[in-house]
N, C-alpha and C positions, 0 to 999 in steps of 0.2 A: 335566130329563134324560130322554131317550128311555127307554121301558120296557125295551128290550133292553140298554141300557147299565146301567141299574139292576140288571137281572138278572145282568149280568156281574160287578158289584161284589159282589153277594150270593153268587155261586158261585165266586169267585176261588179258585184252588188246588184245585178239585175237577174230576173228569172232565167233569161237565156244563159247567163254565166253559170248557173247551176248545171245546166245540160252540158256545157263545155267541160266542166270539171270532170264529169263522168266519162267524157270522151278521151281524156288524156290517159295515155298508157306508155308502155315501153317503146313505142314507135317514135316518141319524141327523142329518146336517146339515140335511136338509129339515125334520125335526122341530124342530131348533133355530131355523131360520128362521121357522117358524110361531110359536114362543114369542116371538121378537123382534117380529114383526109385531103379535101380539096385545098385547104390553106397550106398544108404541108407540101403537097406536090408543087403548087404554084410558087411557093417561096424557094423550094430547092431548085426548080427548073427555070424560074423566071418567066414562065409562059402559062397561059390559061390551061387548065387541065385537058381541055378538048384538043389542044395543039401539042401538048406534051406527048412523049412517046409511050403512053400507057393507055391504050384504047380500052382494055378490059377494066382497068381501075376507073376510067372515066364513066363507064357504064354502071359500075357499082356505086359510084358517088351520085350519079344522076338518079338511080333508084332509091338510094338512101335519102336524097333531098327532094323526093316527090312531094308536091303540095298536098296531094291526097294521101293520108296515112295508110289507106288500104293498099296503095301501090308500093309501099316500102316493104323491106324484108320483114 
């Protein structure tokens, strides 16, 4: 789950939660895509994506899964 969505669940029903709702956008989907890609590679290769023979894909996944939404694609 993207960090901003987790924060939304933690702050639901509070004034801060209203601000978080406005901050959610398509970058949450980019985060989810990164999770799916990482899981796929790790299950197919049996290794963490960083050690699998896909350095470019590892960079894409890392950028998709950035904690800061502004750092994602």
